[in-house]
N, C-alpha and C positions, 0 to 999 in steps of 0.2 A: 612284540617285534622281537625278531631273532637279534643273536649278536650280529652276524653277517648282515644286516639292515642298518644294524647302530653302527657301525664301522663304517659303512658305505658313506652315510649321512653325516658322521664326525667327521670323516676325511674331506667329504665336499664342503663342509661349511667352514672349514681350517684357512684361517686367512694367509696368504704369502705362499713361498715355499711352491707355487705353482707347478714347474715342472717335476718337483718330486709328486706332490699330491698326486697329479695326473697319472704320474707311474704308478702309485697304491691303486688307483681308481682302475687303471686298465687291469693290473695285477688282479683286483676283485672281480671283475668283470668277466677276466678268462677262468677265474678258479673260484666256483662256489663255495670250496669248503679253504678258500684263503685265509679264515681267521684261526685256522686248528693248526696245529703241529704236525700233524698227517700228510698236511700238503706238501711233498718234498718239493714242489717249484718255487716254494717259499711262504712265508706266513706271516699277518699279522701278530705282534707282540705289542703290550703292554707297560710301559715303566712309569717310576715315579720318580723326580729326585725330591731326596727328603733334607727341607730347609729348616734352618732355626734362625728368621730374619732377628730376631732379638741379639743375638749373639752374634751374627754375620758368618755363620758357618751352615755346610751342609753335612749330612751322614752318607759316606760310601761303603761299599762293601767291596771286600776283596774276592771277587768272582772265583769260587774255586776250580773252574775248569779251566778258562781264562787265564785266571793269575794275573788278572786288571781292576784295577779301582774303577770302578763305575757305580749308576744310579742304581734304585732297585727296581726289578721289572722281572716279565718273563713273557710265557705261554698263556693264552687266555684258554678259561678251564669250562668244562659245560654248565658250571653253575653262575658264570658270569654274565648277568644280562646286559651289559653295557661293557664300553671300554675302560670308562671311568672307575666301574665295580673291579675290573681286572685290575688295572692298575693301582688302585687303592689297597685290594687284595695282597696284590706282588710287595708294595710296600710294608704292609703290616707285618706277614709271614716274614721278609728277610729283613726286617729294622726290630721286630721285636715291640713293635711301638704301636699300643692301642689308640693314642690320643692324637690321631694326625686328619688334617682339615684340608681335602682338595682345595688348591686356587681356584677360583672360578674363571670362568672364559674357556674353555674347553683345553684343549691339549697347547704345551708352550711349542712344543717344533714336532717336526715329522725326522726321524734317521734312517735311513736303510744303509744296510752293512750284509756282507757276505760273511756267512759262517761255514764249518764244515759240512760234508755231506753227513746223513742225505738230505739236510734238509735245503741248504743251499743258501738261503737269504730271509732275513728279520726284516720286514717292515714295521718298525717300530714306531709307535704312535707316543710321544712323550709328555707326560704330564708334570706336575708340581704339585708336593703337598706339602702343608706346613706341621713341622711338631709343635703339638701345642705345651706352653708351660708345667715342668714338671715331667715332661715324657723322659723315660728310661729305656734305652737301645737294650737289645738282648740278640746276641748271634745265633744266627740259623744254623742248620746243617748245609745251607747252600755256600756259606762263605768260609771263606778261610781266615777274615779278619771283617771288622765292622769298627769304623771310626768317624769322629767329627773332625774335618778339616775347616781353618777358616777359608773364606771366598778366596785370597791372596796366595793359597797355598795348594788350591786345587789343579792348576796349569802345570805344578810341578809333579804331580803323584797320577793325572788321567789324562787319559787322552782328549783330543780335539773334539770329539762328538759331547763330552761331559762339559767340557769347557763352555761349547755354544749353549747346550742345555742349562746352565747356571748364568750366563750373559743373560738369555731370555728369558730368563726365570726372573732375575732380577730387575729386569725392563717391566716385565710385567708387574712386580711390586712397587 
């Protein structure tokens, strides 16, 4: 199965967010290359909120280009067999934590947002991963900073999309 086929299946099976889910499916139907960064009409991305439920905190990265506190994530790569694999790879690369475990049940949310040209739009498929006990983070070259935030501090540092992702993740837990 190709990454494109996996993306279609994952989005089709996502419960809720019906209008947004349909927009993702319409985009993929119109753009067979819609999972790749080269698709300038917009493309699928995979992200993961790194969560430590034992300590009631999340790990956010201060994005180098956007200068915003965000969940880990990014573009799909040729070696990614699935969106889950892409999200886990991105979370591992950007957090430096190798002891991560995907929350079961598929993506937690979908979030589409405009980005600067030439790409124009990200169709983000958002997962959540648990940092296993003893996990140690290490900042990557894609970030200005990497920091754990208690749940109740996230709204003060991150935008609404991150807050919605945290709320949906906590509800799933």
